[in-house]
LUMGU-61601 format. One record per residue (C-alpha): residue in one letter; z, x, y. Coordinates in steps of 0.05 Angstrom, whole numbers, plus 32768, in hexadecimal, padded with zeros to 4 digits. Example, Ala and Ser with C-alpha at 12.3 -4.5 7.8 and 13.67 -1.06 7.14 Angstrom:
// LUMGU-61601
a809C80F67FA6/s808F81117FEB/
END
This chain:
// LUMGU-61601
m82B0819D7F46/i82C581557F3C/q82D881447EF4/h82CB81057ED2/e830880FC7EA1/d832C80BB7E94/l82F7808F7EB8/i8302805C7E86/f834780447E76/e835280087E4B/g83117FE97E52/r83137FEB7E9E/l831380227EDA/s8358803B7EF1/r836280427F37/r837480897F3C/a832E80997F0D/f8307806B7F37/v8319808D7F79/r831680CF7F5B/g82DD80C87F34/a82AF80AF7F6D/g827280977F42/s8291806B7F12/i826880377F19/a8234804B7EE7/t8270804A7EAE/l826D80007EB0/a822D7FE67ECB/a820C7FDB7E80/a81D07FC47EA4/l81C280087EBE/a81AA80397E96/a81D7807D7E8F/l81B880BD7EAE/g81B780FD7E80/c81AC81357EB8/a81DE81587EE6/p822581397EC2/e824E81617EEF/t8233813A7F29/q821A80FB7F07/l824180BB7EFA/s826480B97EB0/p823880917E7B/m824A80537E5C/p827480647E14/e824C805A7DDB/s825F80247DAC/g829F80437D7C/a82B180717DB8/d82FB80797DCE/h82F1804D7E0B/p82CC800E7DF5/p82A97FED7E2C/l82BE7FA67E4C/s82BB7F6D7E1F/n82B27F3A7E5F/p82A37F6E7E9F/e82997F347EC7/e82D77F0D7EB6/g83047F0A7EFB/g82CD7F277F20/v82BB7F137F66/w82727F1A7F7D/v82727F377FC9/s82367F3A7FFD/a82307F858008/a820D7FB2803C/c81C77FD68028/w81D07FEF8070/h819C802B806E/q815B8020809E/c812E80228061/g80FE7FE68080/g81117FB68047/r81507F978062/c81647F748023/m81997F557FFF/n81D47F7B7FDA/k820C7F597FB5/v823B7F7A7F86/m82737F627F58/v82B97F7D7F66/q82F37F777F34/d833B7F997F40/g831A7FBD7F7C/v82E47FDA7F51/v829A7FC97F5A/i827B7FBC7F14/r823C7F9A7F1C/q82057F987F4D/k81CE7F677F5F/t819C7F537F96/d818F7F067FAE/d81917ED27F7A/t81AD7E9A7FAA/h81697E757FA0/e812B7E6B7F79/d80F57E9C7F96/s80B87E807FB8/f80897E977FF4/d80A27E5C801B/y80EB7E78800B/p80EA7EBB7FEF/q81247EE17FD7/q813A7F1E7FFA/r81397F497FC1/g81537F8E7FC0/c812A7FD17FAF/v8142800B7F82/r815F802A7FC1/g81907FEE7FCF/r81A37FF17F83/a81B380387F87/q81E180257FC5/q8222802B7F9C/q8219807B7F92/q822280757FE2/c826080577FE2/f827E80757FA3/g825380B37F97/a827780FB7F79/d8263811A7FBA/r828A80E87FEB/l82B4810F801A/r82F581008010/y8321811E804A/p831B8142808E/m82FC818A8082/k82FC81CD80B3/r82D6820380A6/k82FC823F808B/h82E4827080C5/w82E3824880FD/q831C8243812E/p831B82218174/g8310824581B4/g82C6825A81B0/g82A4829881AE/e82B282C98175/n82E88295815B/s82AA82648145/r828F82938118/g824E826D8120/d8228829380F3/l824C827F80B3/r823E823380C2/g821D82168084/k82348250805B/d827B82508066/e82BA82318039/w82DD81F08049/e832481E38055/r834681A38050/i836F818C808A/s8390814E80A1/w8378811A80CE/d83A581308105/e839681788102/a834D81628108/i834E81388141/s837C81698166/l835081A08159/m83158179816E/a8336815F81AD/q834F81A581C0/e830681BE81C3/m82EB818181E1/l83178189821A/r831981D3821E/v82C281CD8222/k82CC81948254/e82F981B88284/t82CB81FF8281/y828381E6827F/g8284819E828A/c826F81628257/q822D8179825E/a823F81B3822C/f8243817E81FC/y8202816981D3/d81FF812981AC/k81BF81088194/k81DB80C2819D/p822480C981BD/t825B809881A9/a8282806C81D8/a82BC80A081D5/l829180DC81E6/k827180B08221/a82AF809A8237/f82C980E48234/g829580F8825F/g825580F08237/a82228127821D/s81E181478222/t81AE812C81F2/n8166812C81DF/w812880FB81D5/d80F480FF8195/t80BB80D2818C/g80D280C78143/s80BF808F811A/h8095806E814A/g806C80A68165/t8042809E81A3/y80578053819F/c8096806D81C2/l806F808981FC/d806D804A8229/t803780238205/q80537FE98235/l802E8001826C/c7FE87FEE824B/g80047FAF8232/l80227FB281ED/p806F7FA381E6/w80A17FD781DA/i8086800681A3/n80577FCD8193/l80877FA48167/g80817F618152/m803F7F49816B/a80167F3F812B/n80157F00810D/d80477ED780DD/r80447EE08097/y80267E9B808A/d7FE97EB180B9/m7FD67EEA808E/l7FC27EB3805A/n7F8B7EAA808F/a7F707EE98096/d7F317F00806F/t7F427F47806D/i7F8D7F6F807C/i7F817FBB8095/l7FC47FDB8080/w7FB8801D80B1/s7FE7805180A6/a801780258082/n803780238040/p806D7FED803A/a806F7FF77FEA/w809780327FF7/s80B5802B8044/a80C67FDE803E/a80C97FD67FF8/g80F27F8E7FFB/l80D47F508013/p80997F70803D/a807A7F928008/h807D7F537FDA/i805D7F218011/f80237F528015/q80207F4B7FC8/q80217F007FCF/v7FEF7EFC8007/k7FC27F2B7FDA/e7FCA7EF67FA3/a7FB07EBF7FCB/g7F727EE77FD8/v7F707F138019/r7F557F52800C/f7F737F90801F/i7F5B7FD78043/v7F8F80168049/v7F838049807C/d7FA780878065/p7FA080CD8054/c7FB680B48005/y7FAB80757FDC/n7FF2806A7FE4/a801980397FB9/t800D7FFC7FE1/g7FC180047FE0/q7FC580097F96/m7FF77FCF7F94/l7FC57FA37FBA/d7F8B7FC27F97/a7F6F7FD07FDD/e7F387FFA7FF5/w7F47803C800A/v7F2A805C8047/p7F4780A2804E/v7F5A80C98088/r7F748108809A/g7FB6810980B2/g7FB9810680FC/t7F7180FE8106/d7F7080AE8108/m7F5E80B08154/a7F1B80D28139/l7F1080988103/m7F1B80628138/m7EE980818169/g7EB280818133/v7EC68038811C/a7EC580238168/y7E7C804D8170/e7E628024813A/m7E7A7FDE814B/l7E517FEE818A/r7E1980038165/l7E177FC78136/d7E247F9B816F/a7DE57FB18193/e7DBD7FB18157/e7DD37F728136/g7DFF7F498163/d7E477F28815E/v7E687F66814B/v7E8E7F738190/d7EB57F3E81AF/w7EA17F4781F4/d7EC07F0B8216/f7F007F1C81F6/l7EFD7F648213/h7EE87F50825B/t7F1B7F12825D/y7F5B7F35823D/t7F4C7F7F8244/v7F3D7FAE827E/g7F1E7FF28276/f7EF17FE98237/d7EB17FF08267/m7E9C7FF382AB/k7E9E7FA482B2/s7EEA7FA182A8/m7F0C7FDC82CB/p7F537FD882E6/d7F5C7FD88336/d7F898018832A/k7F55803F830E/s7F4E80898320/v7F08809C82FD/d7ECD807782F1/e7ECE807F82AD/n7EDE804F8274/l7EE4804D8225/r7E9D802F8211/d7E7780668239/y7EA7809F821E/l7E93808181CB/l7E4C808581E0/g7E5380CE81FA/a7E4480C28240/y7E7580F4825C/d7E75812B822A/d7E3281218208/i7E5A811581C7/p7E4880D181AA/k7E8980C0817E/t7E5F80B08147/p7E7180A780FB/e7E5A80EE80EF/w7E84810B8124/a7EC080E78113/a7EB780FA80C3/k7EBB814480D4/r7F01813980F5/c7F1C80FF80CE/g7F00810B8088/t7EE980C38084/p7E9F80B88062/p7E7080A28098/e7E5C80678070/q7EA780508069/i7EAF805A80B2/t7E6B802880BE/s7E907FF58087/l7ECA7FF880AE/a7EA87FE580EF/r7E877FAD80CA/e7EC77F8F80B2/l7EE97F9480FD/g7EAF7F668119/m7EC07F298140/k7EA67EFA810B/n7EDC7F1180DD/k7F257EFC80CF/v7F437F4580CE/m7F8A7F5680DC/i7F997FA480EA/l7FE37FAE80DA/h7FF77FF280EC/n8037802280E1/y8046805C810D/a8037809580DC/m7FF280A58100/a801680A8813E/r804A80DC8129/c801981118135/h80058143816F/g7FC28129818B/t7FD580E2818A/e7FEB80D281D0/m7FB2809B81DB/l7FB0807F818F/p7FDB804581A3/q7FA3803181D9/m7F6B803F81A7/l7F8580118172/l7F8D7FE081A7/a7F437FE981BE/l7F277FE98170/g7F547F9F8168/a7F387F8481AB/m7EF37F99819F/g7EF37F638165/g7F1E7F388188/h7F4F7F378155/m7F897F228184/g7FB07EE0818E/k7F8F7EB3815D/s7F987E9C8116/g7F817ECD80E2/h7F7B7F078110/a7FAC7F3B8128/c7FB57F83813D/g7FFC7F988140/t80317FB78115/a80447FB580C8/y80867FD580D6/n80CA7FD280B6/t80DF7F8780A1/g80AD7F6E80D0/a80757F87809F/g80487F4B809B/m80827F2080BA/a80787F238105/g80967EF38138/p80D87EE68156/a811B7EE68131/l81297E9B8114/v81777EB38110/n819E7EE7812C/a81E17F0D812E/g820F7F008166/s822A7F3E8194/t82707F668187/g82867F5A81CB/l82907FA281D6/p82837FB6821C/p824B7FED8222/v825B8034823D/p82288058825D/n821880A5824E/p822980C98294/i81FE8105827F/d81B38107828E/h8199813E826D/v816B81278237/a813B8160821C/p80F7815681EA/a810E815A819F/a80DF819B819E/q810481C081D0/v814C81A981C5/w816481D98191/g8147821181AF/l8167820681EF/i81AD81FF81D3/k819E823B81A5/n8189826681E6/g81C482478213/g819C82148236/g815E82218269/p812581FD8283/y810681B88265/r80DC81878282/y810081468285/v80DD8104827F/g811080D48270/d812480B38228/w80F580778206/l812F806581DD/r8153804B821D/l8110802F823A/n811380608276/m80DB80928272/s80C980AF82B2/p809E80E182D4/g80AB812682BA/r80D5815682E6/d80EB819C82D8/e8134819F82C9/e816C81D382AA/y818781C28268/p81D481D68268/e81F5820F823A/i820D81E781FA/h825481F481DC/g825C81B981B2/i823081908182/f824781508169/h822C8129812F/e824080DE8122/i820480AA8118/t81BE80CE810E/a81A8810680DA/q8188812F8110/l8188817180F7/q8169815B80B1/t813B812480CD/g812B8140810A/i80F181748119/n810081C38119/m813481C180EB/a8132820D80E2/e8143821E812E/g817181DF812E/i819F820780F7/e819882448127/a81B38219815F/h81EC81FC8134/r82038246812B/a81FF82528175/v823882218190/d827D8220818F/f828A81E98166/v826481B3813B/f828C8178812C/t826B814280FD/r828180FA80DB/a826280F38095/q826980D28058/f824B8110802F/l823E8158803E/t81FA8147805F/t81CF817D8082/n81F5817180C8/a8238817380A4/l822881AF807F/y821881DB80C0/s825D81BF80E4/d82A481D980EF/i82CA819280E6/v82B5816080BE/l82D3811D80B7/p82C780EA8083/v82B280AA809A/t82AD80658071/t82708049805B/e826480038068/w827B7FEA8025/e82BD8000803F/r82BD7FD38083/i82D17F97809E/g82867F828099/g82457F7780BF/f81FC7F6680C1/g81C27F8380A1/e819F7FA880DD/y81567F9180EF/p81517F5880BD/n810F7F2F80B6/r81087EF980E2/e81157EC280B3/v815D7ED9809B/l81987EF680B5/l81C37F1E8080/v82107F288080/y823A7F58805D/t82847F5B804D/q82B67F908039/v82AF7FA27FF0/v82E87FD77FE6/e831A7FF58011/p830D80368032/l830A806F7FFE/y833380AF7FFF/e834080C2804B/a830380A18067/k830D807980A7/t82D7805180D1/d82AE8069810A/q82E280408139/e8320805A811A/i8305809C8126/e82F380938170/r833780748179/l835F80B08160/l833380E28188/l833780B481CB/e838380BA81C2/a8384810581B4/l835A810B81F7/g838E80EC821F/m836380AB8225/n837480648215/p834F804D81D8/d8356800081EF/d8329800D822A/v82EE801E8201/y82FC7FF481C2/p83237FBC81DD/l83147F8F819D/s83217F978156/e82EA7FA58120/k82FB7F608104/q82F97F46814B/q82B67F698157/f82987F488111/f82B57F028121/n82927F00816A/q824D7F198146/l825D7EDD8110/a82707EA88149/g82357EC58170/s81FD7EB9813D/t81CD7E8E8150/v81917E688127/v81547E4B8149/d815D7DFF815F/a81207DDF8186/d814A7DA68197/s817C7DD481C1/e816F7DE58207/t81757E3181F6/g81497E2781B8/v81807E3F818E/s81C47E238177/p82017E448151/l81FA7E57810C/l823C7E5180F3/t82707E1C80ED/i82B97E3E8100/t82F27E1480FA/q83387E278118/a834F7E3280D2/d831B7E6880CF/i83327E8A810E/d83797E8780FC/e83697EA480B3/w83417EE380D7/e837D7EE7810B/v83437EF28141/e83377ECE8185/g82FD7E95817E/a82F37E51818D/p82D67E1A8155/q828F7E0C8154/e82607DE6812D/g82247E04810B/a81F17E0280D8/i821C7E2280A2/g82657E308094/l82837E7580A3/a82A37E818060/e825C7E67803A/f82397E968065/l825B7ECE8054/k82617EC28007/n82147EB4800D/g82077EF88030/s81CE7ED4804F/y81B77E99807B/q81657E918070/i81377E618088/p81097E408059/r80C57E3F8076/h80817E1C8067/a803D7E258080/d803F7DEF80B2/d807D7DF680CC/e80947E04811C/y80A37E4F810B/g805E7E728102/f80497E9C8132/i800A7EBC814C/g80117F038172/y7FFB7EF981BF/e7FE47EB381B3/d80057E9981F7/f7FE67ED4821A/i7FA07EC781F9/a7FA47E7E820B/d7FB97E8A8250/p7FB67ED4826D/a7FCF7EBD82B6/a800D7E9B829C/h80217EC78269/p800F7F0F8280/l801A7F4C8258/s80467F8B8270/s80147FB2828C/a7FFE7FB082D8/s7FC77F8982CF/g7FE57F5682A2/k7FB27F63826E/f7FA67F9C8233/e7F907FD68252/i7F678004822B/y7F63802A8270/c7FAE80318281/q7FB8805782C2/a7FFC804D82C7/r8005806B8283/a7FD980A68292/d7FFD80B382CD/l804280B982AA/l802880E3826C/n80058112829D/s8041811C82C0/f806881398284/q803C81788284/f804F8197823F/d800E81B6823C/e7FD081BD826E/r7FAB81878253/v7F99814C8280/f7F92810C825C/k7F6680CE826A/p7F79808F8280/y7F5980738244/p7F52808E81FE/v7F3380D081F8/y7F30810681B6/y7F55814481C0/a7F5A8173818E/p7F9E817C817F/k7FB981C38186/l7FDF81BD8149/g7FB181878118/y7F73818A80EF/e7F4981BB811F/s7F8081EB811C/t7F8181F180D0/f7F3B821880DF/k7F3582618101/e7F328257814C/g7F29820A813F/d7EE8820C8132/i7EDB81CE80FC/e7E9C81EC80E7/g7EBA822B80D8/e7EE8825380A8/k7F2E82398093/g7F6B825780B7/d7FAD8274809A/y7FC5822B8095/p7F8A82038075/y7FAE81C78064/l7FCA818A808A/l80148178807B/f803881328084/n807581178068/p806D80D0804D/h80A980A18049/y80C280A08007/m80D6806B7FD4/g810E80977FBC/r813580A28007/s813F807B8044/h812D80B58072/s815E80E7805A/t818F80B2803E/y819680B07FF7/g817C80FB7FF4/n81BC81077FC8/c81BA80CD7F98/p81B580DF7F57/w819580A37F3A/l816080A67F70/r815580F17F67/e814480E37F1A/a811D80AB7F26/w80F580C57F64/r80EE810D7F62/s80D781267FA2/p809B81537F94/v806181697FBF/f801C813C7FBE/l7FE8816A7FB3/n7F9981577FAB/a7F81816E7F6B/s7F3F81977F7E/d7F7481BA7FB1/a7FA281C87F82/a7F6F81DB7F4A/e7F5582117F80/k7F9982297F84/g7FAB822D7F3A/v7FDB81F87F3D/e7FE981C17F0A/d8017818B7F0B/g805F81957F0A/d805481DE7F1E/t808781FB7F50/v805C82007F94/l8072822B7FD0/l805F82068017/w806282258053/t8050821F809C/k8059824C80DA/d80A2823080DC/g80BD822C8099/k80B58231804C/t80C982008010/l80C481F97FC7/r80B081BB7FA0/s809281A27F61/a804481937F68/c802F81467F5D/v7FE381527F57/m7FBB811C7F6B/e7F7381007F6E/t7F8E80CB7FA3/i7F9880F97FE1/i7F678113800F/p7F5081548002/g7F758187802F/q7FAC815B803A/v7FF2816B801E/g802E813F8017/l8070814B801C/p80A2810A8018/h80CC81048055/g811F81108050/a812E81418019/w816B815E8023/v816781AA8037/d817E81E3800A/i817082258027/d8173826B8004/e8196828F8038/e817482D0801C/t812A82BF8020/g813282888053/i810A82588020/d8126820E8019/r812581F97FD2/g813381B07FE4/g80EF819E7FFE/a8106818A8048/d80C98178806B/n80E7818480B3/y80FA81C7809E/l80AE81D680A4/i80A481B980E9/g80AE81E18125/n80BA81DB8172/d807981D28189/l807681A681C4/l8032819181D0/g800C815D81F0/m80378125820B/g8072813781E4/a80648112819D/s808981388161/g8051814B8138/y806C813380F1/n802F812980D1/n7FF8815680E0/c801C819D80DA/n7FF381D380BD/c800B81F2807B/n7FF9821B8041/f800F821D7FF6/e800C82457FB6/k802382447F79/y806B82627F7A/d807482A07F51/g80C282A97F51/e80F482777F2A/s80DE82307F21/l810681F37F3C/v812981C87F12/e8129817D7F10/d814281637F4D/c817881387F2B/l818F81747F0F/r819E81957F53/p81DD81967F64/q81FD81697F96/r822881847FD3/i826F817A7FB7/v82AA818E7FD7/d82EB81877FB2/l832481A97FCB/e836081857FA7/d836281B07F69/
END
């Protein structure tokens, strides 16, 4: 274990104690409360008055504020600044560059960003290259794969680590070819070496990745709601399957709060009355996980009924002008069947009208609320439907994007002020529109992956574990090249690489993934901590955090700001940057690193800076350079470049940490999604074959039906199919009028305030502030004799985990919520995970059109009769200390 002696020396940290103490910031940050649990893994508290080591008299004297990265993809994308004194971080703050207002909002960080320092200086940082003790190169019995996740570690040098990796890579390539490598996202070096087999997963975006462009929606439907100012013009905003107070807790949540204060009414549609709904005092429309299709159909049916009885509910002119396939008057030219959504809703083809009562039996929403929601969506009301993707991360939701599109179109809620139907995702939540300020490119040449084996996520671990086998190739939505399905043979995988993703932790089918990792010749990983990827590896290389790198830009910022960060501290311990590691590996493989990385990291960063642009209506291109760069700047940076004039000087931009465009209600930056298309459909056609919104989309149906992941044939328009895993399968034989089965509850995995996916799952501060429970409905818990705080055993057909119960009235009965991203902690004797890892409970079910069913898994639970769980913050971190 790491010890924390001598952390404070004469009123400040010694360099040795800082590096070895790894977490000592809290000893100097008087504004941060000392933590009292797990002292051997926590940061040392500030000495009390009168102790041997007095606190600093003026801790900010001689300190410099530095723009620091908040680099994890949580959805907020906020400003983070730290004070550095003598190479040590002693303070942290967020945006205070200007007064906060709706026109010029501060980019304030959340609790996760304020814990970022534990990502850089955590006690569990990896310090040096490590090798698993019983692993040796050569494959076969030398690998001792059965000990992955259990074995001890040995410290090795960088030279030895790179040499062993190169030796194994050359051996496998010569014997089996590069197709025998597996990497979720192959790096430039691996692709240059010959590439790797990989996989595709619908992941965060669910069925919105399944070529919704074919029905006229933009890629994964990003960005086509309205600008934040136009939210003030709405009467009602429906947040469907969205919880930005947890998933985008910075500016996006703040904007919604200000819109609420301006008088706009909010409705949330979700399995629980989430934090955003409570923050906005919103009406809650409860819906079971994965049953939103049924709810939408019930609402659409009621809109048709109300329109027939009362009029002015359905916007028929909108439907017949801008969409195809809602009824027989608007069928597309390429139709294969004379069927449409309207008649299906009325029961023309199956004698089942999709009434509120029909829907309520499936989705759990009271019929009267379905009728109320239908009235709300009428054409005379100014309504915005802003959705996230949780409802699409479910089995049986293949046609959900088209159904929600139809619902918005029925009320004419697109392309005009106060109306919208689009995403509330990430930093675009409530802030849709093209970016007004952008970073430039690094200038590195692209390196393609020569290997074209891309297996579905649900199959890939089984294929690796079993030495390859048949799979259905359908392309890869991330590369925008989904294609008709064809049978392929996945190669025998001998080596797994992990560099960028946390796939074993955050992807589905974790239990089989662990078996797959134990079946190959080697697993090589880069990591900052002993992550789940690293835990089941053979060689682990310590990689720097963004605070130890030359600088960069905040990924996916909101449209009004460009965030930039610079280096905070020198690389800690023996950590190296990814590019440094790549260059070492390329050289060891007998390749010229300059062919892959012809530019230094400093030159790449400078290129991004020099290429940054800001919107400029007077420019021919619509943009102009953001930065003024002088020859003196170029000389100081020792890079190649040319002087230029821009809106802000280079040094000022880096010092500020951002460039933000002040706004006002009548400025030229407003945005209404689809406004150009609605104004002139012929001049601004959409991406579909017809150029319109395709509620009936033949091209998408033909593509998805070619996948053939199961025996079902999907219609070109939205139809409700009871998924093989979902609400219906919580009953015996799928009969929702009958008896409950062995797994009578629906499990979903909400994104959680204490983590960004799995990042921060090791952070002591956040473990204490946001312990990770299992959310249970109060009536369900009472039936099982479970009280708040009890240890609960939660299981599916694929795995078991333990969590402390959080008993709630504000979650729909029959629903269980297990927060996403907790680090797995498997008891090898029982097979039970004690960490609460959601994906340890999700299996390899390849159903429907290949959507990963993250949010409608079948489960059961009971009060655990074994040893109770300790508090999350008392659970030990994965600390490896081989120095003593």
